[in-house]
N, C-alpha and C positions, 0 to 999 in steps of 0.2 A: 683216116682220110686217104690212106694209101690205096684203098680198094676202089676208089672212084676219082674222077678228075677234081683238081683243086677248086675251081670256081663252083662246081656243082656241090661239092662237099661243104664248102663255106656257106652256101645258101641253105643247104639241108640243116646244118647245125644252127644257123641263125633262126630258122623256122622252128626247130626243136625248142628254142628258147623263147618262142612266142613273138618273134619279129615278123613283120609283114614285108618280106623281101621280094615276093613274086617268083615266077618261074624263071629258070635260066633261059638265055637266048637259044633258039634252035641252032643246030640240031641236038643240043644237049637237053637232057630231061632230068628231073629230080630223081634221086635214088629211091627206087621203090622199096617196098618191104622185102626183106631178105637178109642175107648174111652181112653184107657191107653196112646196111642201115642199122641193123641190130648191134653191130660192133661199135659204130660211132655213138649210138644211143647209150650203150652200157659204159663206154669210156667217159662220156660227158657226165653221166650220172655219178660215176665213181669220183670224178673231179669236182663234183658239187655244182656243176654248171646248169643242171636242170633238176 
C-alpha cells in the first residue's frame, strides 16, 4: 500500500477481493497495471486474501 495513496489502495484491494466499491473520488484514480498494483496483488495472494 505504500506505493499509492491509502484511500486508493484500500479500494484497489477491496476490488481485488470482488467487492463493488466503485472508483475513488477525483482527482484520485485506481492504481492501474504496473509495479505498485502487482506488489499489492502478490502480497494479498501470499496472505491468502485473494
